[in-house]
MDAnalysis code that builds the backbone (N, CA, C; Angstrom):
import MDAnalysis as mda
import numpy as np

u = mda.Universe.empty(243, n_residues=81, atom_resindex=np.repeat(np.arange(81), 3), trajectory=True)
u.add_TopologyAttr("name", ["N", "CA", "C"] * 81)
u.add_TopologyAttr("resid", np.arange(1, 82))
u.add_TopologyAttr("resname", ["MET", "MET", "ALA", "PRO", "PHE", "GLY", "SER", "GLY", "GLN", "GLN", "ARG", "ALA", "LEU", "ALA", "MET", "LEU", "VAL", "ALA", "ALA", "GLY", "GLY", "ASN", "GLY", "LEU", "THR", "GLN", "GLN", "PHE", "LEU", "ALA", "GLY", "CYS", "HIS", "LEU", "GLY", "ALA", "ASP", "THR", "VAL", "ALA", "ASP", "LEU", "ILE", "GLU", "LYS", "GLY", "PHE", "ALA", "SER", "LEU", "THR", "HIS", "GLU", "LYS", "VAL", "ARG", "GLY", "GLY", "SER", "LYS", "MET", "VAL", "GLU", "VAL", "GLY", "LYS", "VAL", "ARG", "ILE", "THR", "GLU", "ALA", "GLY", "ARG", "LYS", "ALA", "LEU", "ASP", "ARG", "GLU", "GLY"])
u.atoms.positions = np.array([
    [0.846, -1.191, 0.000],
    [0.000, 0.000, 0.000],
    [0.889, 1.251, 0.000],
    [0.598, 2.174, -0.871],
    [1.398, 3.389, -0.993],
    [1.028, 4.378, 0.113],
    [2.064, 5.004, 0.694],
    [1.841, 6.000, 1.744],
    [1.110, 7.199, 1.171],
    [0.205, 7.808, 1.963],
    [-0.507, 8.982, 1.462],
    [0.382, 10.218, 1.385],
    [1.564, 10.147, 1.961],
    [2.469, 11.283, 1.924],
    [3.907, 10.803, 2.009],
    [4.839, 11.666, 1.586],
    [6.256, 11.338, 1.594],
    [6.870, 11.478, 2.978],
    [8.150, 11.131, 3.086],
    [8.818, 11.158, 4.383],
    [8.894, 12.571, 4.963],
    [9.103, 13.584, 4.100],
    [9.120, 14.966, 4.587],
    [7.770, 15.379, 5.130],
    [6.716, 14.951, 4.448],
    [5.374, 15.268, 4.910],
    [5.066, 14.531, 6.211],
    [5.520, 13.294, 6.301],
    [5.304, 12.526, 7.529],
    [6.031, 13.192, 8.698],
    [7.241, 13.665, 8.458],
    [8.005, 14.366, 9.495],
    [7.306, 15.653, 9.906],
    [6.768, 16.393, 8.925],
    [6.041, 17.629, 9.217],
    [4.811, 17.343, 10.072],
    [4.069, 16.305, 9.719],
    [2.875, 15.969, 10.501],
    [3.246, 15.571, 11.923],
    [4.322, 14.805, 12.081],
    [4.764, 14.417, 13.423],
    [5.133, 15.652, 14.243],
    [5.782, 16.621, 13.612],
    [6.134, 17.860, 14.302],
    [4.880, 18.641, 14.688],
    [3.882, 18.648, 13.807],
    [2.635, 19.358, 14.095],
    [1.875, 18.705, 15.237],
    [1.906, 17.374, 15.305],
    [1.275, 16.676, 16.431],
    [1.954, 17.093, 17.728],
    [3.286, 17.091, 17.718],
    [4.040, 17.446, 18.920],
    [3.795, 18.893, 19.347],
    [3.502, 19.765, 18.386],
    [3.264, 21.180, 18.688],
    [1.922, 21.405, 19.375],
    [1.024, 20.448, 19.244],
    [-0.282, 20.602, 19.871],
    [-1.147, 21.621, 19.142],
    [-2.075, 22.201, 19.859],
    [-3.042, 23.127, 19.272],
    [-2.458, 24.425, 18.769],
    [-1.267, 24.789, 19.217],
    [-0.651, 26.038, 18.763],
    [-0.153, 25.950, 17.334],
    [0.170, 24.757, 16.873],
    [0.718, 24.613, 15.539],
    [2.115, 25.196, 15.455],
    [2.619, 25.318, 14.240],
    [3.958, 25.843, 13.992],
    [3.884, 26.897, 12.902],
    [4.793, 27.839, 12.945],
    [4.806, 28.855, 11.897],
    [5.424, 28.276, 10.628],
    [5.033, 28.872, 9.514],
    [5.619, 28.481, 8.239],
    [7.134, 28.691, 8.280],
    [7.576, 29.755, 8.912],
    [8.988, 30.063, 8.996],
    [9.742, 28.975, 9.763],
    [9.155, 28.485, 10.838],
    [9.790, 27.419, 11.619],
    [9.921, 26.161, 10.777],
    [8.848, 25.788, 10.085],
    [8.895, 24.592, 9.251],
    [9.936, 24.731, 8.152],
    [10.029, 25.919, 7.577],
    [11.046, 26.160, 6.547],
    [12.445, 26.015, 7.132],
    [12.630, 26.478, 8.358],
    [13.915, 26.351, 9.032],
    [14.283, 24.908, 9.346],
    [13.278, 24.037, 9.358],
    [13.507, 22.603, 9.570],
    [13.637, 21.866, 8.240],
    [13.886, 22.625, 7.189],
    [14.070, 22.084, 5.832],
    [12.822, 21.402, 5.295],
    [11.667, 21.938, 5.656],
    [10.393, 21.482, 5.108],
    [9.885, 22.617, 4.228],
    [10.016, 22.444, 2.932],
    [9.705, 23.494, 1.988],
    [8.234, 23.826, 1.895],
    [7.973, 24.938, 1.268],
    [6.600, 25.402, 1.083],
    [5.772, 24.394, 0.295],
    [6.400, 23.702, -0.665],
    [5.673, 22.700, -1.447],
    [5.200, 21.552, -0.577],
    [6.027, 21.144, 0.371],
    [5.668, 20.054, 1.285],
    [4.459, 20.443, 2.113],
    [4.512, 21.626, 2.693],
    [3.419, 22.102, 3.543],
    [2.160, 22.346, 2.708],
    [2.319, 22.946, 1.540],
    [1.167, 23.219, 0.667],
    [0.465, 21.928, 0.270],
    [1.244, 20.882, 0.012],
    [0.643, 19.603, -0.367],
    [-0.159, 19.017, 0.793],
    [0.347, 19.129, 2.010],
    [-0.390, 18.648, 3.184],
    [-1.707, 19.406, 3.342],
    [-1.664, 20.708, 3.113],
    [-2.873, 21.532, 3.227],
    [-3.864, 21.161, 2.129],
    [-3.358, 20.992, 0.913],
    [-4.215, 20.639, -0.220],
    [-4.897, 19.284, -0.012],
    [-4.192, 18.343, 0.611],
    [-4.742, 17.007, 0.871],
    [-5.664, 16.989, 2.088],
    [-5.714, 18.097, 2.833],
    [-6.577, 18.176, 4.015],
    [-5.939, 17.631, 5.276],
    [-4.616, 17.370, 5.249],
    [-3.918, 16.845, 6.414],
    [-3.461, 17.946, 7.362],
    [-3.448, 19.179, 6.878],
    [-3.037, 20.325, 7.698],
    [-3.849, 21.540, 7.266],
    [-3.868, 22.547, 8.133],
    [-4.562, 23.792, 7.806],
    [-3.612, 24.955, 8.050],
    [-3.900, 26.057, 7.385],
    [-3.090, 27.262, 7.510],
    [-3.984, 28.422, 7.890],
    [-3.588, 29.137, 8.924],
    [-4.276, 30.364, 9.304],
    [-3.230, 31.469, 9.418],
    [-3.672, 32.696, 9.244],
    [-2.785, 33.850, 9.410],
    [-3.178, 34.535, 10.700],
    [-2.191, 34.763, 11.549],
    [-2.436, 35.356, 12.855],
    [-1.452, 36.488, 13.106],
    [-1.874, 37.435, 13.892],
    [-0.979, 38.527, 14.302],
    [-0.414, 38.185, 15.676],
    [0.905, 38.283, 15.755],
    [1.593, 38.024, 17.014],
    [2.544, 39.188, 17.285],
    [2.880, 39.364, 18.539],
    [3.786, 40.443, 18.902],
    [5.219, 39.984, 18.687],
    [5.944, 40.751, 17.919],
    [7.367, 40.523, 17.688],
    [8.120, 41.728, 18.218],
    [8.517, 41.663, 19.472],
    [9.123, 42.834, 20.111],
    [8.045, 43.872, 20.347],
    [8.215, 45.070, 19.782],
    [7.225, 46.129, 19.973],
    [6.239, 46.208, 18.808],
    [6.403, 45.329, 17.825],
    [5.538, 45.368, 16.639],
    [4.630, 44.151, 16.580],
    [3.492, 44.330, 15.934],
    [2.610, 43.204, 15.625],
    [2.963, 42.740, 14.213],
    [3.200, 41.459, 14.070],
    [3.531, 40.903, 12.758],
    [2.565, 39.767, 12.448],
    [2.304, 39.579, 11.156],
    [1.417, 38.498, 10.742],
    [2.261, 37.284, 10.391],
    [1.866, 36.133, 10.941],
    [2.560, 34.881, 10.647],
    [1.544, 33.855, 10.156],
    [2.014, 32.923, 9.361],
    [1.191, 31.798, 8.929],
    [1.389, 30.656, 9.907],
    [0.306, 30.187, 10.525],
    [0.362, 29.074, 11.475],
    [-0.194, 27.835, 10.802],
    [0.565, 26.748, 10.864],
    [0.155, 25.477, 10.285],
    [-0.204, 24.536, 11.427],
    [-1.365, 23.914, 11.311],
    [-1.837, 22.967, 12.323],
    [-2.275, 21.677, 11.638],
    [-2.106, 20.579, 12.338],
    [-2.550, 19.300, 11.806],
    [-4.074, 19.215, 11.938],
    [-4.720, 18.552, 10.983],
    [-6.158, 18.339, 11.038],
    [-6.427, 16.922, 11.558],
    [-7.673, 16.641, 11.832],
    [-8.042, 15.294, 12.270],
    [-7.682, 14.268, 11.190],
    [-7.895, 14.627, 9.927],
    [-7.526, 13.727, 8.819],
    [-6.016, 13.468, 8.832],
    [-5.237, 14.475, 9.132],
    [-3.789, 14.314, 9.226],
    [-3.389, 13.399, 10.355],
    [-4.056, 13.528, 11.496],
    [-3.781, 12.646, 12.636],
    [-4.093, 11.197, 12.280],
    [-5.224, 10.994, 11.650],
    [-5.619, 9.628, 11.277],
    [-4.646, 9.038, 10.265],
    [-4.234, 9.832, 9.281],
    [-3.292, 9.343, 8.271],
    [-1.947, 9.004, 8.913],
    [-1.506, 9.828, 9.846],
    [-0.241, 9.579, 10.532],
    [-0.332, 8.318, 11.370],
    [-1.464, 8.113, 12.049],
    [-1.675, 6.903, 12.839],
    [-1.632, 5.650, 11.965],
    [-2.228, 5.737, 10.775],
    [-2.227, 4.588, 9.860],
    [-0.807, 4.236, 9.424],
    [0.030, 5.256, 9.258],
    [1.409, 5.041, 8.824],
    [2.269, 4.508, 9.949],
    [1.881, 4.887, 11.196],
    [2.502, 4.582, 12.429],
    [3.714, 3.839, 12.476],
])
């Protein structure tokens, strides 16, 4: 049976599970060598979601993209287990 996602995507989902409800920023995932294509594919498949949030960065408010795992992503990761 073919995996629903590649090893990079599986690693990203595992990281998102570990992050809990807060998710991870796109910048953090990129810093972990998980490219935008990897994350975009997870979102397109419904395994992850992306929201834009404003957070305080020093004295400024900045907008960041937060990636969170979806229930479908959790189930797919469990199946791959």
